[in-house]
Every structure is written in structure tokens, then in C-alpha cells.
C-alpha positions in Angstrom: -14.5 -6.2 4.8 -10.7 -6.1 4.9 -10.6 -7.8 1.5 -12.7 -5.0 0.1 -10.5 -2.4 1.7 -7.4 -4.1 0.3 -8.9 -4.4 -3.2 -9.7 -0.7 -3.2 -6.3 0.0 -1.8 -4.6 -2.0 -4.6 -6.5 -0.3 -7.4 -5.9 3.1 -5.8 -2.2 2.5 -5.4 -1.8 1.1 -8.9 -3.2 4.3 -10.3 -0.8 6.3 -8.2 2.2 4.3 -9.3 1.3 4.6 -13.0 1.0 8.3 -12.6 4.2 8.5 -10.7 6.1 6.5 -13.3 4.8 8.7 -16.2 5.4 12.0 -14.3 8.9 11.0 -13.3 10.0 9.6 -16.7 12.6 12.3 -17.4 14.0 12.6 -13.9 16.4 9.8 -13.0 16.1 10.2 -9.2 12.4 10.5 -9.2 12.1 7.5 -11.6 14.2 5.5 -9.1 11.8 6.6 -6.4 8.9 5.4 -8.4 10.6 2.1 -9.0 11.2 1.7 -5.3 7.6 2.5 -4.6 6.6 -0.1 -7.2 8.8 -2.7 -5.4 7.2 -1.8 -2.1 3.8 -2.1 -3.7 4.7 -5.6 -4.9 5.8 -6.5 -1.4 2.5 -5.2 0.0 0.6 -7.3 -2.6 2.5 -10.4 -1.4 1.7 -9.6 2.2 -1.9 -9.1 1.4 -2.1 -12.4 -0.4 -0.5 -14.1 2.6 -3.0 -12.5 4.8 -5.9 -13.6 2.6 -4.6 -17.1 2.6 -4.0 -17.2 6.4 -5.7 -14.4 8.3 -3.5 -14.1 11.4 -2.5 -11.1 13.4 1.1 -11.4 12.3 0.1 -11.5 8.6 -2.2 -8.5 9.2 0.6 -6.5 10.8 2.9 -7.4 7.9 0.2 -5.9 5.5 0.3 -2.7 7.7 4.1 -2.5 7.6 4.2 -2.8 3.8 1.3 -0.4 3.4 3.0 2.2 5.6 6.1 1.9 3.3 3.9 2.5 0.3 2.2 5.4 2.1 5.7 6.9 2.8 6.5 6.8 -1.0 3.4 8.8 -1.9 3.4 12.5 -2.6 1.2 14.7 -0.4 -2.4 15.0 -1.8 -5.8 13.4 -1.7 -4.5 9.9 -2.5 -2.2 10.0 0.4 -5.0 11.2 2.7 -7.2 8.3 1.5 -4.3 5.9 2.0 -4.0 7.1 5.6 -7.7 6.4 6.2 -7.3 2.9 4.7 -4.3 2.3 7.0 -6.3 3.3 10.0 -9.1 0.9 9.0 -6.7 -2.0 8.5 -5.1 -1.2 11.9 -8.5 -1.4 13.5 -9.1 -4.8 11.8 -5.7 -6.1 13.0 -6.5 -5.1 16.5 -9.4 -7.6 16.5 -6.9 -10.5 16.3 -5.6 -11.8 19.6 
């Protein structure tokens, strides 16, 4: 179930980042913000891969930490709302680890 959530999460965020990169093309500061978000997304992907390879509470919490950073990069809107719901689901899954 977490794997499915993370796959949805990755697809959803990739769409957001592509839109952000295109929308910010002419604005240097906003383009830098989009680049920073892309970097954070890559870190979240790495954390997710580590979790999938070794499903521990620490790795799960690392996914949450990275996902929160991506969430904080996002502009307000329906994507951010969905991301918040995904984060809450992942937190619930992490709570199952002892």
C-alpha cells in the first residue's frame, strides 16, 4: 500500500515540478525555487528507494521528512492538498513500525 501511495506521489510531484519549471522560466528567483524543489524531489526519491529496499521506521521517517520539504515547495492549490493527504497516509504507515 505504501508503495502504491509513493508511486502516485512521485507521478503527481513530477507533474507539479514540470509545470513549475515551465511557469517560472522567465523569473530567475522562481526558477531557482523550482530547481530547489527538483533537488528536494530527487532526495525524496532516494529516500523512497531506501525505504523500499529496507522498510524500517527510520527509512519511513526519512521519506516523510523529504516529502514535507517537497510539500513546502509547492504552491497552494489542489495538488498541495492531495500531497498533504498523502503525507498523512504515509505518517500512519510509519506509525505501524516499532
